[in-house]
Every structure is written in structure tokens, then in C-alpha cells.
C-alpha positions as CSV (number, residue, x, y, z in Angstrom):
1,M,-13.5,-1.0,-0.8
2,P,-11.4,-3.0,-3.5
3,N,-13.2,-3.7,-6.7
4,R,-14.7,-7.5,-6.5
5,Y,-14.8,-8.1,-10.0
6,S,-11.7,-9.1,-11.9
7,A,-11.3,-9.1,-15.7
8,W,-11.6,-12.7,-15.8
9,S,-14.5,-12.9,-13.7
10,L,-16.2,-10.3,-15.8
11,L,-15.2,-12.6,-18.8
12,R,-16.4,-15.4,-17.3
13,G,-19.9,-14.4,-16.0
14,A,-20.3,-12.9,-19.8
15,L,-19.7,-16.2,-21.5
16,A,-21.9,-18.0,-18.6
17,G,-24.6,-15.8,-20.0
18,H,-24.5,-13.9,-16.2
19,R,-25.9,-16.9,-14.5
20,N,-25.0,-16.6,-10.6
21,W,-24.1,-13.0,-11.4
22,Q,-24.0,-11.2,-8.1
23,G,-26.6,-8.5,-8.1
24,A,-25.4,-4.8,-7.4
25,W,-28.1,-4.7,-4.9
26,R,-30.2,-7.0,-2.5
27,E,-33.6,-8.1,-4.1
28,A,-35.7,-7.2,-1.1
29,T,-39.4,-8.2,-0.3
30,P,-41.5,-5.5,1.7
31,K,-41.7,-5.8,5.4
32,P,-44.9,-4.6,6.9
33,R,-43.4,-1.6,8.8
34,Y,-40.4,0.9,8.1
35,D,-39.1,4.3,9.7
36,V,-39.5,5.8,6.3
37,I,-40.9,5.1,2.8
38,V,-39.4,6.7,-0.2
39,V,-41.7,6.3,-3.2
40,G,-39.8,6.7,-6.6
41,G,-36.9,4.5,-7.3
42,G,-35.2,7.1,-9.7
43,G,-32.1,8.9,-9.0
44,H,-33.8,11.1,-6.5
45,G,-35.5,8.6,-4.6
46,L,-32.2,6.3,-4.2
47,A,-30.0,9.4,-3.4
48,T,-32.7,10.1,-0.7
49,A,-32.4,6.5,0.8
50,Y,-28.7,6.7,0.8
51,Y,-28.4,9.8,2.5
52,L,-30.9,8.6,4.9
53,A,-28.7,6.0,5.9
54,K,-25.4,7.5,5.4
55,N,-25.9,10.8,6.8
56,H,-28.7,10.3,9.5
57,R,-28.0,6.4,10.3
58,V,-31.7,5.6,9.1
59,T,-31.8,2.4,7.6
60,N,-35.1,0.9,8.1
61,V,-36.0,2.3,4.9
62,A,-37.8,1.1,1.7
63,V,-37.5,2.5,-1.8
64,L,-40.5,1.6,-3.8
65,E,-40.5,1.6,-7.5
66,R,-43.4,1.0,-9.8
67,G,-41.2,-0.5,-12.6
68,W,-37.5,-0.9,-12.6
69,I,-34.7,1.2,-10.8
70,G,-33.8,4.3,-12.9
71,G,-36.5,3.2,-15.7
72,G,-38.2,6.7,-15.5
73,N,-36.5,10.0,-15.9
74,T,-33.1,9.0,-14.6
75,G,-32.7,6.9,-17.8
76,R,-34.5,9.2,-19.9
77,N,-32.4,12.3,-20.0
78,T,-29.4,14.2,-21.5
79,T,-27.2,13.5,-18.6
80,I,-26.0,17.1,-18.2
81,V,-24.5,18.5,-15.0
82,R,-24.1,22.2,-14.3
83,S,-24.8,25.1,-11.9
84,N,-25.0,28.1,-13.9
85,Y,-28.1,29.6,-12.2
86,L,-29.0,33.1,-11.7
87,Y,-30.4,33.5,-8.2
88,P,-28.5,32.9,-5.1
89,E,-30.9,30.3,-3.8
90,S,-30.4,28.4,-6.8
91,A,-27.0,28.8,-7.2
92,R,-26.3,27.5,-3.8
93,L,-28.5,24.7,-4.4
94,Y,-27.3,23.4,-7.9
95,D,-23.4,23.9,-7.0
96,F,-23.9,21.8,-3.8
97,S,-25.2,19.2,-6.2
98,L,-22.3,19.7,-8.6
99,K,-19.8,19.5,-5.9
100,L,-21.6,16.0,-4.5
101,Y,-21.4,14.9,-8.3
102,E,-17.5,15.8,-8.3
103,G,-16.9,13.4,-5.2
104,L,-19.8,10.8,-6.2
105,S,-17.6,8.3,-7.7
106,R,-15.1,8.2,-4.9
107,D,-18.1,8.6,-2.0
108,L,-20.3,5.6,-3.8
109,N,-16.9,3.5,-4.5
110,Y,-18.7,3.3,-8.4
111,N,-17.7,5.0,-11.3
112,I,-20.5,7.5,-12.4
113,M,-18.2,8.6,-15.6
114,L,-18.3,12.1,-14.6
115,S,-16.8,14.2,-17.4
116,Q,-16.5,17.8,-16.9
117,R,-15.8,19.0,-20.3
118,A,-17.4,22.2,-19.8
119,L,-20.6,24.0,-20.9
120,V,-20.6,26.6,-23.5
121,M,-23.9,28.6,-23.8
122,L,-24.2,30.7,-27.2
123,A,-25.2,34.1,-27.8
124,H,-27.2,34.9,-31.0
125,S,-27.8,38.4,-30.5
126,R,-26.8,41.7,-28.4
127,H,-29.6,41.3,-26.1
128,D,-28.3,37.6,-25.5
129,L,-24.6,39.1,-24.8
130,D,-26.1,41.4,-22.3
131,S,-27.8,38.9,-20.4
132,M,-25.2,36.5,-20.5
133,A,-22.7,39.3,-18.9
134,R,-25.2,39.9,-16.2
135,W,-25.6,35.9,-15.6
136,A,-21.8,35.5,-15.1
137,N,-21.6,38.4,-12.8
138,A,-24.3,37.0,-10.9
139,M,-22.7,33.4,-10.9
140,R,-19.3,34.9,-9.6
141,M,-21.0,36.8,-7.0
142,N,-22.6,33.8,-6.0
143,G,-19.0,32.1,-6.1
144,I,-19.4,30.0,-9.1
145,D,-16.9,29.9,-11.8
146,A,-18.3,31.6,-15.2
147,D,-16.3,32.9,-18.2
148,L,-17.6,35.3,-20.8
149,L,-16.5,34.0,-24.3
150,S,-15.8,36.0,-27.5
151,L,-16.3,34.7,-31.0
152,E,-13.2,33.9,-31.4
153,E,-13.1,31.4,-28.5
154,V,-16.5,30.3,-29.0
155,R,-15.3,29.3,-32.6
156,S,-11.9,27.6,-31.2
157,R,-14.2,25.5,-28.5
158,V,-16.8,24.1,-30.6
159,P,-15.5,22.9,-34.0
160,G,-18.2,22.8,-36.6
161,L,-20.2,25.5,-35.3
162,D,-21.1,28.0,-38.0
163,T,-19.9,31.2,-37.0
164,S,-19.7,32.8,-40.4
165,S,-21.2,36.4,-41.0
166,G,-23.8,34.4,-43.5
167,A,-24.6,32.0,-40.7
168,R,-28.6,31.3,-40.9
169,I,-28.4,31.7,-36.9
170,P,-25.8,34.4,-36.1
171,V,-23.2,33.4,-33.3
172,L,-21.7,36.6,-31.4
173,G,-20.1,34.9,-28.3
174,G,-21.1,33.2,-25.0
175,F,-20.1,32.4,-21.7
176,T,-18.8,29.0,-20.3
177,Q,-18.9,27.0,-17.0
178,R,-15.6,25.1,-16.9
179,R,-17.0,22.5,-14.1
180,A,-19.9,21.5,-16.0
181,G,-20.1,18.2,-18.0
182,T,-21.9,15.2,-18.1
183,A,-22.5,11.7,-16.0
184,R,-23.4,8.3,-17.0
185,H,-27.2,8.3,-15.8
186,D,-27.7,4.6,-15.2
187,A,-24.1,4.4,-13.5
188,V,-25.9,7.3,-11.1
189,A,-28.8,5.2,-10.2
190,W,-26.8,2.1,-9.6
191,G,-24.3,3.4,-7.6
192,Y,-26.8,5.2,-5.2
193,A,-28.9,1.7,-5.2
194,R,-25.9,-0.2,-4.4
195,A,-24.6,1.8,-1.6
196,A,-28.1,2.3,-0.2
197,S,-28.4,-1.3,-0.3
198,A,-25.3,-2.0,1.4
199,L,-26.3,0.3,4.3
200,G,-29.5,-2.0,4.9
201,V,-31.9,-0.3,2.5
202,D,-34.6,-2.3,1.2
203,I,-34.9,-1.4,-2.7
204,I,-38.5,-3.0,-3.9
205,Q,-39.0,-2.9,-7.7
206,N,-42.3,-3.8,-9.5
207,C,-44.2,-2.4,-6.4
208,E,-46.7,0.2,-7.5
209,V,-48.2,3.0,-4.8
210,R,-52.0,2.9,-5.2
211,G,-53.0,4.8,-2.3
212,F,-51.9,6.1,1.1
213,L,-52.6,5.1,4.5
214,K,-54.2,7.6,7.0
215,E,-54.8,7.7,10.8
216,G,-56.1,11.1,12.1
217,G,-55.5,12.9,8.9
218,R,-51.6,11.5,8.8
219,V,-50.2,9.7,6.3
220,C,-49.1,6.2,8.0
221,G,-48.2,4.3,5.1
222,V,-48.9,3.3,1.4
223,Q,-51.3,0.8,-0.2
224,T,-49.3,-1.0,-3.0
225,S,-49.8,-3.7,-5.5
226,L,-47.7,-5.9,-2.9
227,G,-50.2,-4.8,-0.1
228,D,-50.3,-2.6,2.6
229,I,-46.9,-1.1,4.0
230,R,-46.8,1.3,7.0
231,A,-44.0,3.9,7.7
232,E,-44.1,6.8,10.1
233,R,-42.7,9.2,7.3
234,V,-43.1,8.9,3.5
235,G,-41.5,11.0,0.9
236,I,-42.4,11.2,-2.8
237,A,-39.6,11.5,-5.2
238,A,-41.4,10.4,-8.6
239,A,-40.6,13.1,-11.1
240,G,-43.3,13.6,-13.7
241,H,-45.8,11.5,-11.8
242,S,-45.4,13.6,-8.6
243,S,-48.8,15.3,-9.0
244,V,-50.6,11.8,-9.5
245,L,-49.2,10.4,-6.4
246,A,-49.8,13.6,-4.2
247,E,-53.4,13.6,-5.5
248,L,-53.9,10.1,-4.1
249,A,-53.0,11.8,-0.5
250,G,-55.6,14.6,-1.4
251,L,-53.1,17.1,-2.2
252,R,-52.9,19.4,-5.0
253,L,-49.6,20.2,-6.3
254,P,-48.8,23.5,-8.7
255,V,-47.1,21.1,-11.2
256,T,-47.7,20.6,-14.9
257,S,-46.3,17.6,-16.4
258,Y,-44.7,17.8,-20.0
259,A,-42.5,15.5,-22.4
260,L,-38.9,16.5,-22.7
261,Q,-37.6,15.1,-25.9
262,A,-34.0,14.1,-26.8
263,L,-32.2,12.0,-29.6
264,V,-29.3,10.3,-30.3
265,S,-27.2,9.9,-33.6
266,E,-25.2,7.2,-34.8
267,P,-21.7,7.3,-33.6
268,L,-19.0,9.3,-35.0
269,K,-15.3,9.9,-34.3
270,P,-14.8,12.1,-31.3
271,L,-15.5,15.7,-32.6
272,L,-17.2,17.7,-29.8
273,D,-15.6,17.6,-26.3
274,T,-17.8,20.1,-24.8
275,V,-21.8,20.5,-24.1
276,V,-23.3,23.1,-26.3
277,L,-26.6,25.0,-25.3
278,S,-28.5,27.3,-27.6
279,P,-31.0,29.2,-25.5
280,G,-32.1,31.0,-28.5
281,T,-33.1,27.9,-30.4
282,G,-34.1,25.5,-27.4
283,G,-31.3,22.8,-28.5
284,Y,-28.3,21.6,-26.9
285,L,-26.1,18.6,-27.5
286,S,-22.9,16.7,-26.4
287,Q,-21.1,13.7,-27.8
288,S,-21.1,10.6,-25.6
289,D,-18.3,8.0,-24.6
290,K,-19.9,5.8,-27.5
291,G,-19.6,8.7,-29.9
292,E,-23.3,9.3,-30.4
293,L,-24.7,12.7,-30.5
294,V,-27.1,13.6,-27.6
295,I,-29.4,16.2,-28.8
296,G,-32.1,17.7,-26.1
297,A,-34.9,19.6,-27.4
298,M,-37.5,22.2,-25.8
299,L,-40.7,21.1,-24.1
300,D,-43.6,19.4,-25.9
301,L,-46.0,22.2,-24.8
302,F,-49.1,20.0,-24.0
303,P,-49.6,18.3,-20.7
304,S,-48.9,14.4,-21.1
305,Y,-47.6,11.5,-19.4
306,A,-46.6,9.5,-22.5
307,Q,-43.0,8.9,-22.7
308,R,-42.7,9.8,-26.3
309,G,-42.2,13.0,-28.0
310,S,-43.7,14.5,-31.2
311,F,-42.6,14.9,-34.8
312,A,-42.9,18.5,-34.6
313,V,-40.8,18.7,-31.8
314,T,-38.3,16.5,-33.6
315,Q,-38.3,18.4,-36.7
316,Q,-37.9,21.7,-35.0
317,I,-35.1,20.7,-33.2
318,L,-33.3,18.9,-36.0
319,A,-33.8,22.0,-38.0
320,S,-32.1,24.1,-35.4
321,I,-29.3,21.9,-34.8
322,L,-28.4,21.8,-38.5
323,A,-28.8,25.5,-38.9
324,L,-25.9,25.8,-36.3
325,F,-24.0,22.5,-37.4
326,P,-24.7,22.4,-41.1
327,A,-21.9,19.4,-41.4
328,Y,-24.2,17.2,-39.3
329,A,-26.7,17.3,-42.3
330,R,-26.1,13.6,-43.5
331,L,-26.2,12.4,-40.1
332,K,-28.6,9.3,-39.0
333,M,-30.6,9.3,-35.8
334,L,-30.8,6.2,-34.1
335,R,-33.4,6.7,-31.7
336,Q,-35.6,9.1,-29.9
337,W,-37.1,9.1,-26.5
338,A,-39.0,11.6,-23.7
339,G,-38.9,11.9,-20.1
340,I,-41.6,13.3,-18.0
341,V,-41.0,16.6,-16.2
342,D,-42.9,18.4,-13.7
343,V,-42.7,22.0,-14.2
344,V,-44.1,24.4,-11.6
345,H,-44.5,28.4,-12.3
346,D,-41.0,29.5,-11.2
347,S,-39.1,26.5,-12.9
348,S,-37.6,26.0,-9.2
349,P,-38.1,22.7,-7.1
350,I,-40.4,22.1,-4.1
351,I,-38.3,20.1,-1.4
352,G,-39.9,19.5,2.2
353,R,-43.0,18.9,3.9
354,T,-46.5,19.0,2.5
355,P,-49.8,20.4,4.2
356,V,-50.5,16.6,4.8
357,P,-49.0,15.5,8.0
358,G,-46.4,12.8,7.5
359,L,-45.9,13.4,3.7
360,F,-43.0,15.0,2.3
361,I,-42.0,15.6,-1.3
362,N,-39.1,16.3,-3.7
363,C,-40.7,17.6,-7.2
364,G,-40.9,20.4,-9.5
365,W,-37.3,20.3,-11.1
366,G,-38.6,20.6,-14.6
367,T,-35.6,20.4,-16.8
368,G,-32.9,20.3,-14.1
369,G,-33.8,16.8,-12.2
370,F,-30.8,15.0,-13.4
371,K,-28.3,17.7,-12.5
372,G,-30.3,17.9,-8.8
373,I,-30.3,14.3,-7.9
374,P,-27.5,14.6,-5.4
375,V,-28.8,17.6,-3.6
376,G,-32.4,16.6,-4.1
377,G,-31.7,13.4,-2.1
378,Y,-29.6,15.1,0.2
379,T,-32.1,17.7,1.3
380,L,-35.1,15.3,1.4
381,A,-33.4,12.9,3.3
382,H,-32.7,15.8,5.9
383,V,-36.4,16.5,6.4
384,L,-37.3,13.1,6.4
385,A,-34.9,12.5,9.2
386,T,-35.1,15.4,11.3
387,G,-38.3,17.1,10.7
388,E,-36.5,20.2,9.8
389,D,-35.9,21.8,6.3
390,H,-32.4,22.1,4.9
391,P,-31.3,25.3,4.9
392,L,-30.5,24.7,0.9
393,A,-34.0,23.8,0.8
394,E,-35.7,26.5,2.9
395,P,-36.3,28.8,-0.3
396,F,-38.3,26.0,-2.3
397,Q,-41.0,25.2,-0.1
398,L,-44.7,25.2,-1.0
399,E,-45.6,28.0,0.8
400,R,-43.7,30.3,-1.7
401,F,-46.6,29.9,-4.1
402,I,-49.0,31.6,-1.4
403,S,-46.4,34.1,-0.1
404,G,-45.1,34.9,-4.0
405,R,-41.6,34.5,-3.1
406,L,-40.8,33.0,-6.4
407,I,-37.4,32.1,-7.8
408,D,-38.0,32.3,-11.3
409,E,-35.2,30.3,-13.0
410,A,-37.0,29.5,-16.2
411,A,-34.0,31.4,-18.1
412,A,-31.3,29.4,-16.6
413,S,-33.2,26.1,-17.3
414,G,-31.4,26.6,-20.6
415,I,-34.5,25.5,-22.8
416,A,-37.7,27.0,-24.0
417,H,-40.5,26.4,-21.8
């Protein structure tokens, strides 16, 4: 599909205050009935709707968003994509997601600004080096690229990092995934929204789900601020508010919601062309296309739905970043925010059916939600359309909390939990 907007049309629209600007997706009003309702208009919900229409030809679909598209966690993260997970089940899931990301701009005909600049994970002790050797070997066995790095290799890849013998936080080496990187978060949401809308999906913003309709114990629709809407199947993809919505349907999830904090600095000239993650400090950072340093932090470890962080976490993460990069000491922070992440006991997602007939869920991604958008939508769409779990999602069912077959990826999440 050719680009509909020339440089002149963009300039003309900007000078006209964007009046009569063609929307990227249709503004829809809810119909009384759909085949499928997806609750949540973030990346996972929009991807679910898109793959329902594209892969399964299910187009009578509504995406219901309480606020605006991409205004939740999709717009409140650090945009990192990677698949350096330890266990085979997680490796397959996240690498499938990364492969979808690699072709997403072409698939959606929308530039998501994927930048595969690699991720460097730092080792601060002999224990870290041993763990990373095991980790990298496991990744290779799972068919995913991984390379161990010596201290000299880390030094050459990460300018400004204090690798001296007197460093406050010593760096002994690390490992890297070269295919990892970043993507533009709002472009991912907008691209999926535009593509889903073009296939016939209704995207309905400012529509709060307040309850579920049931017949004979089966979910058959939702109660919303715009009235009742019925559907044969309802999927929840609402990140940190998954447990709140599930409780409205009479389902208690093994999920706790926390604030995950991030900050951005004033713009700088290009100086960091990779993503750097320090598991020992809980900090990670990259540089955006605008020159800002995007700094991620550890979880604020008290349950909360407030989309803000705490001063204690800000202080702790900035102290850690400055210990690693002393040259950033005079850098000013422009803004700070937090996303609400839903964390389960093994730091792995839940994708599939629930004990409530007619209700399906995609949640529990914790700190891996953005990188899991494509595969989360792909696998939830599969079970919504077919009634059967996708093979990639089979290990990530709710039943694992009964059987004990947990997939503990807390370490691979890359931050302190």
C-alpha cells in the first residue's frame, strides 16, 4: 500500500491545525453484539484484534478502551524488545514475539521504528559471570543468539561506563543479544490500531467496562459506560488492571499490581548506541532517537494502581546509574512516570481460558509486557478464535499454579522484583 501522505500534505495539515486530518483508524460506536470483545486498548488488546481479523478472519470484533488507545502501559514503558530468557518455554514465546517485531513495520505498513541496537547485560561479580555463561548457553540451545563479552568488549560497546579497577560498582564482563533493541511504543499501538480498523475491527475509546453479562454461568457480554454489549467470547488484555476486571467476573487471579518506574533525561548528542542493563543494580538505559536517555528502574514493591513512582525509587536508580556512568552527574531529568505491571509468582504470563466459560485472559507479563505485545496478541487471538490454546501458550495456563509447573523467569526479567 503506498503512503497516503506526501510531505506537502503533512505540512499543509500541520499549518491548518490538523483540521480535516484523516484519522488513522475509524471512530466507532458500539454495536449491540459482536463475535468477540477485547477489553483493553493497549498493545496486547490491539494486537489481539488485528490477529483475530488477519489470521482467523474474525472481524466482528470490538476493542474497548477506558481511556485512549495506548494510554496505559503501552505508553508507559522503556520500549525494549528482547528474547534473552532462560527456559525453553519462555525462549520460544519471546523469540516468536521478537521475530514478529522484526517484520511488523512491513506487516502493518507502519514504521514502528524498530532499532536492533543490541542489549548488553553487565556482570558485576564472579557469580554474575557464571550465571551469564549458563544463561547464554541455554539461549543458544534454544536457538537464540547470545554472546559472552569480556571486560574489553563491554568497554568498547558501552562508552562512558566506569570499568576502572576503582569503580564503585565493578564490571567484570557481560553478555549480549544482538537482535535486541527498542521500538517506538506509540507507533506499535497506532500501527496495530490502524491495521485492525482497516480489517473491520471497531475500536471504541472512552468506554469503561464496569461488569460482565452472564447467562447460565457463562460470560456473554460486558456492561460498559456506553451500555451493555454482548459477545460470544470476551478477552481481557488490560495489563495492571487485569485482576480488577477479572474480579468483576467472579475470578480471582494470582496477580499483584506494582508500579514500574522510568525517567528520561534532557536530550544529548548520540553517545549510547545499545541498551545497557545492570541486573545487580536494577537499572537499565538506552538513548532515544530524540537524544534523551531513557532510564528504567526496579519495581516499587508495594501494591498500587497509581501511575506514578516514588522518590525513594528515583533516588535509588539515579544513584545506581551515576555509579555506573559518573559522567552523567550533571544531567537533568525531564520527566518521570510509572506503568502498572501485573506480576505473578513465577514472573511469566497467563494466556488462555479461565474457569469462567466465555472469558479469556492475557495478563501477568510483569516487566515483559511491551516486548510480548505481538505474541500476546497472536496467542490470545488463537484461543479466542479456535477455543484451543496456541502451542506457544500451552505452558502459560492458569492451571500451572495448581500443578506447580511454574516457569520462574524472575532473573531473566532483568530487574529487581
